[in-house]
C-alpha positions in Angstrom: -29.2 -284.0 72.7 -30.9 -286.6 74.9 -32.6 -289.4 73.1 -35.8 -290.9 74.3 -34.1 -294.0 75.7 -31.6 -291.8 77.6 -34.4 -289.7 79.1 -36.3 -292.8 80.1 -33.2 -294.3 81.8 -32.6 -291.0 83.7 -36.3 -290.8 84.8 -36.2 -294.5 85.9 -33.2 -293.9 88.1 -34.4 -290.8 89.9 -38.3 -290.9 89.8 -40.2 -290.9 93.0 -43.1 -293.0 91.6 -43.9 -294.8 88.4 -45.5 -291.9 86.5 -43.1 -289.2 87.8 -41.7 -287.0 85.0 -41.9 -283.5 86.4 -40.6 -283.6 90.0 -37.6 -281.4 90.8 -35.4 -284.5 91.1 -36.2 -285.6 87.6 -35.7 -282.1 86.2 -32.4 -281.7 88.0 -31.2 -285.1 86.7 -32.2 -284.2 83.1 -30.6 -280.8 83.2 -27.4 -282.3 84.6 -27.2 -284.7 81.8 -27.9 -282.0 79.2 -25.3 -279.8 80.8 -22.7 -282.6 80.7 -23.3 -283.2 77.0 -23.3 -279.5 76.1 -20.1 -279.0 78.1 -18.4 -281.7 75.9 -19.7 -280.0 72.8 -18.3 -276.6 73.9 -14.9 -278.1 74.6 -14.8 -279.1 70.9 -16.5 -275.9 69.6 -15.2 -273.1 71.7 -16.7 -270.3 69.5 -20.3 -271.6 69.7 -21.7 -268.7 71.8 -25.3 -269.6 71.1 -24.9 -273.0 72.8 -22.9 -271.3 75.6 -25.9 -269.0 76.3 -28.2 -272.0 76.4 -25.8 -273.8 78.8 -25.9 -270.8 81.2 -29.7 -270.9 81.1 -29.7 -274.6 82.0 -27.2 -274.1 84.8 -29.4 -271.3 86.3 -32.5 -273.4 85.9 -30.9 -276.4 87.7 -29.7 -274.0 90.5 -33.2 -272.8 91.0 -34.6 -276.3 91.2 -31.9 -277.3 93.7 -32.6 -274.2 95.8 -36.3 -275.2 95.9 -35.5 -278.7 97.0 -33.0 -277.5 99.6 -35.5 -275.2 101.1 -38.6 -277.4 101.0 -37.3 -281.0 101.2 -33.7 -281.2 102.6 -33.7 -285.0 102.6 -34.7 -285.2 99.0 -32.1 -282.6 98.2 -29.3 -284.7 99.9 -30.5 -287.8 98.1 -30.4 -286.2 94.6 -27.0 -284.6 95.2 -25.6 -288.1 96.0 -27.3 -289.7 93.0 -26.1 -287.1 90.5 -22.7 -286.5 92.1 -22.8 -282.7 92.5 
């Protein structure tokens, strides 16, 4: 689970402007961090199928945000891919 300070740090790194919390870049960065943490959890707890289902939903959501960015703002898409390391 992401703490408030972790979320603020992620938002600060990726945000387009000062009050940005909902842009696709911020959402992709937050989802990527959650996916990383949940992946670590599932390596330890292989039989946790409820969390696995949540992980698949997050991956699908991130994929949709990335498709939107790639279609509507290719430069922003390239920038977020470099920042996140996907």
